[in-house]
Backbone as CSV, one residue per row, in Angstrom:
resi,resn,N_x,N_y,N_z,CA_x,CA_y,CA_z,C_x,C_y,C_z
1,MET,-53.218,-15.515,-52.056,-52.441,-14.297,-52.192,-52.644,-13.665,-53.556
2,SER,-53.533,-14.171,-54.312,-53.868,-13.672,-55.651,-52.642,-13.631,-56.561
3,ASP,-52.787,-12.953,-57.683,-51.682,-12.899,-58.639,-50.623,-11.925,-58.155
4,ILE,-49.401,-12.395,-58.094,-48.291,-11.542,-57.703,-47.375,-11.391,-58.904
5,GLN,-47.067,-10.159,-59.223,-46.101,-9.871,-60.274,-44.786,-9.511,-59.593
6,TRP,-43.766,-10.309,-59.800,-42.468,-10.031,-59.189,-41.721,-9.031,-60.054
7,SER,-41.096,-8.068,-59.415,-40.306,-7.089,-60.164,-38.832,-7.295,-59.854
8,ASP,-38.001,-6.698,-60.686,-36.557,-6.800,-60.482,-36.058,-5.759,-59.481
9,GLY,-36.945,-4.882,-59.051,-36.534,-3.752,-58.213,-36.226,-4.071,-56.766
10,ALA,-36.664,-5.200,-56.269,-36.444,-5.542,-54.858,-36.352,-7.056,-54.743
11,PRO,-35.690,-7.533,-53.688,-35.614,-8.985,-53.493,-37.009,-9.593,-53.384
12,ILE,-37.165,-10.820,-53.876,-38.470,-11.492,-53.870,-39.017,-11.621,-52.451
13,TYR,-38.161,-11.968,-51.468,-38.661,-12.125,-50.099,-39.266,-10.826,-49.604
14,ARG,-38.683,-9.683,-49.997,-39.188,-8.376,-49.569,-40.534,-8.093,-50.247
15,GLN,-40.638,-8.447,-51.528,-41.899,-8.249,-52.244,-43.000,-9.121,-51.644
16,LEU,-42.655,-10.345,-51.274,-43.622,-11.244,-50.647,-44.054,-10.693,-49.289
17,LYS,-43.091,-10.239,-48.515,-43.393,-9.643,-47.214,-44.322,-8.439,-47.387
18,ASP,-44.015,-7.568,-48.351,-44.849,-6.389,-48.597,-46.263,-6.786,-49.009
19,ARG,-46.385,-7.881,-49.773,-47.709,-8.362,-50.196,-48.514,-8.836,-48.990
20,VAL,-47.861,-9.558,-48.085,-48.548,-10.027,-46.878,-48.974,-8.825,-46.025
21,ILE,-48.103,-7.833,-45.908,-48.433,-6.621,-45.153,-49.633,-5.921,-45.776
22,ALA,-49.653,-5.818,-47.104,-50.795,-5.187,-47.792,-52.082,-5.955,-47.499
23,MET,-51.998,-7.282,-47.483,-53.186,-8.099,-47.198,-53.666,-7.870,-45.766
24,MET,-52.747,-7.646,-44.835,-53.130,-7.342,-43.449,-53.803,-5.977,-43.379
25,LEU,-53.203,-4.979,-44.040,-53.771,-3.632,-44.032,-55.143,-3.589,-44.700
26,ASP,-55.326,-4.400,-45.739,-56.603,-4.440,-46.457,-57.655,-5.301,-45.758
27,GLY,-57.253,-5.979,-44.674,-58.199,-6.822,-43.945,-58.424,-8.184,-44.577
28,ILE,-57.609,-8.537,-45.560,-57.727,-9.857,-46.185,-57.189,-10.915,-45.226
29,LEU,-56.077,-10.591,-44.560,-55.538,-11.440,-43.495,-55.850,-10.745,-42.177
30,LYS,-56.671,-11.370,-41.363,-57.128,-10.761,-40.116,-56.366,-11.323,-38.916
31,PRO,-56.345,-10.576,-37.798,-55.697,-11.084,-36.593,-56.220,-12.475,-36.238
32,GLY,-55.294,-13.358,-35.904,-55.652,-14.721,-35.526,-55.701,-15.691,-36.688
33,GLU,-55.674,-15.181,-37.922,-55.722,-16.060,-39.094,-54.342,-16.592,-39.434
34,ALA,-54.333,-17.780,-40.013,-53.081,-18.414,-40.410,-52.617,-17.900,-41.766
35,LEU,-51.310,-17.747,-41.908,-50.725,-17.481,-43.209,-50.658,-18.807,-43.952
36,PRO,-50.707,-18.769,-45.275,-50.513,-20.018,-46.030,-49.148,-20.605,-45.646
37,SER,-49.026,-21.910,-45.686,-47.769,-22.538,-45.284,-46.644,-22.158,-46.240
38,VAL,-45.414,-22.230,-45.730,-44.239,-21.951,-46.546,-44.252,-22.839,-47.781
39,ARG,-44.525,-24.128,-47.575,-44.547,-25.079,-48.689,-45.593,-24.694,-49.737
40,GLN,-46.771,-24.313,-49.256,-47.868,-23.942,-50.151,-47.506,-22.714,-50.995
41,VAL,-46.957,-21.678,-50.354,-46.588,-20.457,-51.071,-45.448,-20.743,-52.053
42,ALA,-44.460,-21.508,-51.593,-43.320,-21.841,-52.456,-43.785,-22.588,-53.700
43,ALA,-44.679,-23.539,-53.519,-45.176,-24.321,-54.658,-46.034,-23.463,-55.583
44,GLU,-46.941,-22.684,-55.010,-47.874,-21.891,-55.811,-47.175,-20.842,-56.659
45,TYR,-46.118,-20.222,-56.108,-45.440,-19.139,-56.827,-44.067,-19.538,-57.336
46,GLN,-43.773,-20.839,-57.284,-42.506,-21.377,-57.761,-41.322,-20.629,-57.152
47,LEU,-41.354,-20.533,-55.820,-40.289,-19.875,-55.071,-39.509,-20.899,-54.266
48,ASN,-38.298,-20.542,-53.930,-37.508,-21.363,-53.027,-38.137,-21.232,-51.633
49,PRO,-38.364,-22.335,-50.923,-38.937,-22.249,-49.576,-38.127,-21.352,-48.634
50,ILE,-36.829,-21.245,-48.863,-35.991,-20.369,-48.025,-36.405,-18.904,-48.217
51,THR,-36.778,-18.550,-49.438,-37.243,-17.191,-49.731,-38.524,-16.893,-48.954
52,VAL,-39.454,-17.821,-48.973,-40.719,-17.652,-48.256,-40.456,-17.594,-46.751
53,SER,-39.604,-18.484,-46.265,-39.267,-18.514,-44.836,-38.653,-17.196,-44.386
54,ARG,-37.811,-16.625,-45.221,-37.172,-15.358,-44.865,-38.206,-14.245,-44.733
55,ALA,-39.150,-14.191,-45.664,-40.217,-13.184,-45.590,-41.029,-13.379,-44.313
56,TYR,-41.401,-14.618,-44.025,-42.189,-14.911,-42.828,-41.402,-14.601,-41.562
57,GLN,-40.088,-14.888,-41.570,-39.271,-14.613,-40.394,-39.192,-13.115,-40.114
58,GLU,-39.074,-12.311,-41.154,-39.061,-10.858,-40.954,-40.387,-10.374,-40.377
59,LEU,-41.494,-10.933,-40.854,-42.808,-10.582,-40.307,-42.878,-10.960,-38.829
60,ALA,-42.316,-12.109,-38.484,-42.302,-12.559,-37.079,-41.406,-11.657,-36.241
61,ASP,-40.230,-11.298,-36.782,-39.301,-10.419,-36.058,-39.942,-9.066,-35.746
62,GLU,-40.831,-8.637,-36.612,-41.516,-7.349,-36.424,-42.786,-7.482,-35.588
63,GLY,-43.084,-8.700,-35.134,-44.253,-8.911,-34.280,-45.570,-8.912,-35.016
64,LEU,-45.534,-9.065,-36.331,-46.770,-9.052,-37.119,-47.396,-10.434,-37.223
65,VAL,-46.562,-11.459,-37.144,-47.047,-12.842,-37.123,-46.328,-13.577,-36.005
66,GLU,-46.931,-14.667,-35.579,-46.300,-15.494,-34.548,-46.359,-16.942,-34.974
67,LYS,-45.312,-17.657,-34.638,-45.249,-19.074,-34.988,-45.909,-19.873,-33.873
68,ARG,-46.814,-20.732,-34.254,-47.438,-21.650,-33.289,-46.945,-23.039,-33.632
69,ARG,-46.244,-23.611,-32.697,-45.571,-24.894,-32.907,-46.516,-25.934,-33.504
70,GLY,-46.130,-26.458,-34.651,-46.904,-27.491,-35.309,-48.114,-26.996,-36.075
71,LEU,-48.401,-25.698,-35.975,-49.594,-25.147,-36.627,-49.274,-24.149,-37.734
72,GLY,-48.139,-23.476,-37.643,-47.765,-22.500,-38.657,-47.687,-21.092,-38.115
73,MET,-47.769,-20.138,-39.031,-47.665,-18.716,-38.690,-49.052,-18.081,-38.683
74,PHE,-49.292,-17.249,-37.672,-50.585,-16.606,-37.507,-50.404,-15.102,-37.332
75,VAL,-51.346,-14.325,-37.871,-51.334,-12.872,-37.726,-51.589,-12.548,-36.254
76,THR,-50.760,-11.674,-35.687,-50.934,-11.291,-34.282,-52.117,-10.333,-34.133
77,GLU,-52.620,-10.242,-32.922,-53.742,-9.340,-32.647,-53.343,-7.871,-32.852
78,GLU,-52.078,-7.562,-32.618,-51.598,-6.184,-32.718,-51.178,-5.784,-34.129
79,ALA,-51.122,-6.725,-35.043,-50.557,-6.470,-36.373,-51.214,-5.285,-37.076
80,SER,-52.524,-5.242,-37.103,-53.229,-4.203,-37.840,-52.917,-2.811,-37.297
81,ARG,-53.021,-2.645,-35.985,-52.749,-1.343,-35.364,-51.291,-0.942,-35.571
82,GLN,-50.394,-1.904,-35.339,-48.960,-1.667,-35.483,-48.610,-1.269,-36.920
83,LEU,-49.202,-1.959,-37.885,-48.936,-1.658,-39.295,-49.450,-0.288,-39.695
84,ARG,-50.659,0.040,-39.276,-51.218,1.342,-39.626,-50.285,2.447,-39.145
85,THR,-49.820,2.316,-37.898,-48.933,3.326,-37.331,-47.619,3.390,-38.096
86,SER,-46.969,2.251,-38.310,-45.660,2.263,-38.960,-45.763,2.656,-40.434
87,GLU,-46.797,2.189,-41.125,-46.949,2.533,-42.536,-47.304,4.017,-42.712
88,ARG,-48.106,4.568,-41.799,-48.408,6.000,-41.871,-47.142,6.813,-41.652
89,ASP,-46.366,6.438,-40.626,-45.111,7.148,-40.346,-44.175,7.083,-41.545
90,ARG,-44.023,5.883,-42.123,-43.142,5.712,-43.275,-43.621,6.564,-44.456
91,PHE,-44.934,6.556,-44.706,-45.489,7.359,-45.798,-45.187,8.840,-45.596
92,LEU,-45.451,9.336,-44.378,-45.256,10.757,-44.113,-43.791,11.171,-44.200
93,LYS,-42.888,10.288,-43.793,-41.460,10.632,-43.791,-40.790,10.374,-45.130
94,GLU,-41.172,9.293,-45.819,-40.451,8.887,-47.020,-41.160,9.233,-48.324
95,GLU,-42.479,9.052,-48.383,-43.184,9.233,-49.650,-43.811,10.611,-49.805
96,TRP,-44.442,11.103,-48.742,-45.194,12.353,-48.825,-44.328,13.549,-49.240
97,PRO,-43.112,13.723,-48.716,-42.315,14.878,-49.148,-42.101,14.921,-50.667
98,ALA,-41.893,13.778,-51.290,-41.717,13.742,-52.748,-43.023,14.089,-53.461
99,VAL,-44.146,13.643,-52.911,-45.455,13.958,-53.496,-45.713,15.463,-53.401
100,VAL,-45.445,16.044,-52.239,-45.648,17.486,-52.045,-44.771,18.281,-53.014
101,GLU,-43.522,17.853,-53.146,-42.601,18.535,-54.069,-43.140,18.500,-55.503
102,ARG,-43.654,17.362,-55.907,-44.200,17.208,-57.267,-45.451,18.070,-57.439
103,ILE,-46.311,18.095,-56.437,-47.522,18.927,-56.490,-47.140,20.392,-56.661
104,GLN,-46.156,20.820,-55.862,-45.727,22.217,-55.946,-45.091,22.525,-57.303
105,ARG,-44.271,21.607,-57.804,-43.608,21.802,-59.093,-44.636,21.954,-60.211
106,LEU,-45.741,21.200,-60.101,-46.782,21.251,-61.128,-47.782,22.376,-60.900
107,GLY,-47.676,23.050,-59.755,-48.562,24.170,-59.468,-50.008,23.761,-59.243
108,LEU,-50.203,22.567,-58.718,-51.567,22.082,-58.476,-52.129,22.672,-57.182
109,SER,-53.428,22.965,-57.194,-54.092,23.478,-55.997,-54.784,22.328,-55.264
110,VAL,-55.114,22.565,-54.011,-55.838,21.574,-53.219,-57.164,21.229,-53.904
111,GLU,-57.830,22.244,-54.447,-59.108,22.026,-55.126,-58.954,21.094,-56.326
112,GLU,-57.895,21.304,-57.105,-57.652,20.448,-58.269,-57.370,19.006,-57.837
113,LEU,-56.593,18.886,-56.772,-56.271,17.533,-56.278,-57.517,16.812,-55.795
114,LEU,-58.347,17.517,-55.029,-59.574,16.896,-54.520,-60.535,16.570,-55.646
115,ALA,-60.637,17.446,-56.623,-61.539,17.210,-57.757,-61.094,15.986,-58.539
116,SER,-59.795,15.768,-58.636,-59.290,14.641,-59.417,-59.548,13.300,-58.744
117,THR,-59.744,13.296,-57.427,-60.007,12.029,-56.716,-61.480,11.814,-56.501
118,GLY,-62.289,12.799,-56.840,-63.725,12.647,-56.636,-64.162,12.986,-55.219
119,ASN,-63.221,13.443,-54.381,-63.559,13.832,-53.007,-63.789,15.334,-52.974
120,HIS,-64.994,15.730,-52.719,-65.311,17.163,-52.647,-65.671,17.467,-51.217
121,SER,-64.915,18.418,-50.615,-65.230,18.771,-49.221,-66.027,20.032,-49.132
């Protein structure tokens, strides 16, 4: 799970869950792959196993991972598609309006925005 910097802004279980989701979206954790064990994550990041379990349980409740008896938690086949859809919806509803407002407040043009990212259409 690479280096994780915990912030005070959100509960640790939520930050861990978000990190796992990012790894799924980035293709680091692929459908059918196992998540590191609760014990392994707890030891590696000096977390309470209950914290790790809570993050994993939320992922399971959302259908992103499934528990296989005696084997651990595995990324579901639908996780990637489901995440792309839900994360896009969340971005458009929660984050994008604030970005648009800031762009308008600063008087930035589409051309300036594209030039700043290196994407020229």
